[in-house]
C-alpha positions, 0 to 999 in steps of 0.5 A, spaced: 273 130 754 273 129 761 277 135 764 273 141 766 274 148 765 272 155 768 267 158 764 270 165 765 278 166 766 280 167 773 284 174 774 289 175 780 286 181 784 293 184 784 292 185 776 289 191 773 288 193 765 292 199 762 294 202 756 300 198 753 307 201 750 307 194 747 300 193 743 294 197 745 291 195 752 295 190 757 295 187 763 299 190 769 301 189 776 297 194 781 301 190 787 308 187 788 307 179 785 312 174 787 315 169 783 310 163 782 304 167 784 298 165 780 296 170 775 291 167 771 287 161 770 284 161 763 277 159 762 271 159 757 266 155 753 269 149 751 269 149 743 272 145 737 277 147 732 271 148 727 267 152 732 274 156 732 274 157 725 267 159 724 268 166 727 263 166 732 268 167 738 272 173 740 279 172 737 283 174 743 279 169 748 281 163 744 286 159 748 287 152 746 287 146 751 288 140 747 289 138 739 281 139 738 279 143 744 279 150 745 276 155 751 273 162 748 268 167 749 262 168 744 263 174 740 260 181 743 261 188 744 264 188 750 271 186 753 269 180 758 276 179 761 283 181 762 286 175 758 284 179 752 289 184 753 295 179 755 301 181 751 306 177 748 314 179 750 320 175 748 322 176 755 316 174 758 315 175 766 310 170 766 309 163 764 305 157 764 304 151 769 299 147 765 295 148 759 290 154 762 294 157 769 299 163 768 304 164 773 309 169 775 316 167 772 320 172 776 318 178 781 314 183 778 313 190 780 307 194 781 306 198 774 310 192 770 306 189 764 304 182 765 307 178 758 307 171 756 312 169 750 307 166 744 313 161 743 311 157 749 304 156 747 303 157 739 304 152 734 303 150 727 296 146 728 294 151 732 287 153 729 287 161 730 294 164 729 297 167 724 304 164 721 308 170 721 306 176 725 311 182 727 313 183 734 313 190 738 315 188 745 322 192 744 326 187 748 333 186 748 332 179 745 326 181 741 325 176 735 322 182 731 317 177 727 313 171 731 312 165 728 308 158 730 315 155 730 318 159 735 318 153 740 323 150 736 328 155 737 333 152 742 334 158 746 327 159 747 326 151 749 332 153 754 329 159 757 322 156 758 324 149 759 318 146 763 313 152 762 311 150 755 303 149 753 303 141 754 302 140 747 308 144 745 312 140 751 309 134 747 312 136 740 319 138 744 319 131 746 318 128 740 325 132 737 
């Protein structure tokens, strides 16, 4: 795989960790963020699907970049990057512009939690995700249960058009 990735996730200095009402820890805006502003560029060691399944990497740091390659951080006792605290929301305020770059979907106020909809990147052949997971985002559009097939929902495709992980974009275009 010729493409180069960052060894660690780059995080905007406008982001900070905090306690989340969605799930445990979260990522929050500490300053005003404007629509389209870069929030994170995911990074880590480039590993294979087999290495993901070995359990040697921090599960919350694993990010798919191609069908057989992932970025991840090795297991350790310390949290190494804010991307591990990025939570899902069914009404996310951030989205992807490529396989590793997260930007603001809309203006984000200081104190607001940064969220990404799992439906934009999670799919059936993704080696490290569960098939069904309860959602606790609490938004009006909450799907209650998250699945690896949420990207197939027409309203999700319409809402995030052009901002899915490239693998998911490919799956959508084949339909």
